[in-house]
C-alpha positions as CSV (number, residue, x, y, z in Angstrom):
1,M,0.0,0.0,-0.1
2,Q,2.8,2.3,1.1
3,Q,4.6,1.5,-2.3
4,S,1.8,2.6,-4.6
5,S,1.1,5.9,-2.5
6,T,4.7,7.0,-2.5
7,E,4.9,5.9,-6.4
8,S,1.6,8.1,-7.0
9,Q,2.8,11.2,-5.0
10,L,5.9,11.3,-6.6
11,S,4.7,10.8,-10.3
12,D,2.0,13.5,-9.6
13,Y,4.5,15.8,-8.1
14,I,6.9,15.6,-10.9
15,E,4.2,15.5,-13.8
16,N,2.5,18.7,-12.2
17,G,6.0,20.2,-12.6
18,G,5.7,20.9,-16.1
19,E,8.1,20.2,-18.6
20,G,11.0,21.9,-17.1
21,H,11.5,18.5,-15.1
22,S,11.2,15.6,-17.8
23,A,14.8,14.7,-17.2
24,E,14.4,14.4,-13.5
25,A,11.1,12.6,-14.1
26,E,12.6,10.1,-16.2
27,F,15.6,9.4,-13.9
28,I,13.4,9.2,-10.9
29,G,11.0,6.5,-12.9
30,A,14.0,4.6,-13.7
31,V,15.2,4.7,-10.0
32,I,11.6,3.5,-8.9
33,K,12.0,0.7,-11.3
34,E,15.2,-0.4,-9.8
35,I,13.8,-0.7,-6.4
36,V,10.5,-2.3,-7.4
37,A,12.9,-4.7,-9.3
38,S,15.0,-5.3,-6.3
39,G,12.0,-6.2,-4.3
40,K,12.2,-3.6,-2.1
41,H,9.4,-0.9,-1.1
42,V,9.4,2.2,-3.0
43,T,9.2,5.1,0.0
44,N,10.7,8.7,-0.1
45,K,13.7,7.4,1.8
46,A,14.7,4.5,-0.7
47,V,14.3,6.9,-3.7
48,I,16.6,9.2,-1.9
49,L,19.1,6.9,-1.2
50,K,19.0,5.3,-4.5
51,L,19.6,8.8,-6.1
52,I,22.3,9.5,-3.9
53,E,23.7,6.3,-4.7
54,K,23.7,7.1,-8.7
55,L,24.8,10.7,-7.8
56,E,28.2,9.3,-6.2
57,T,28.8,6.4,-8.8
58,T,28.2,8.6,-11.9
59,T,31.2,10.4,-13.5
60,D,29.2,12.3,-16.1
61,A,28.9,15.8,-15.2
62,V,25.5,16.5,-17.1
63,T,23.9,13.3,-15.6
64,Q,25.3,14.2,-12.1
65,D,23.6,17.4,-12.5
66,I,20.1,15.7,-13.6
67,Y,20.5,13.3,-10.4
68,R,21.2,16.2,-8.2
69,D,18.2,18.1,-9.3
70,A,15.9,14.9,-9.1
71,L,17.2,14.7,-5.7
72,E,16.3,18.2,-4.9
73,L,13.0,17.5,-6.2
74,V,12.4,14.5,-3.9
75,V,13.7,15.9,-0.8
76,G,11.9,18.8,-1.4
77,R,8.4,16.9,-1.5
78,T,9.3,14.8,1.3
79,P,7.8,15.8,4.5
80,D,10.1,16.1,7.6
81,D,10.1,13.4,10.0
82,P,7.7,14.0,13.0
83,E,9.9,13.0,15.7
84,F,12.5,15.9,14.8
């Protein structure tokens, strides 16, 4: 249930962001597919961690910029933890 909700929320947020985020939306979609393929639940935390992993292992500057922007979109959309 959480997985579908998180996927839907991220998809809606990116799609409503307009054409300016099409590359980021594509990268986030690919990350979500990787998470699903690995058998894990799609959560904001899982997406953030996977984007950080991609950012750290990518050497192409343009690709790094897209991952960085995608990460900013997801982090900006993620609610703060209530215990903090």
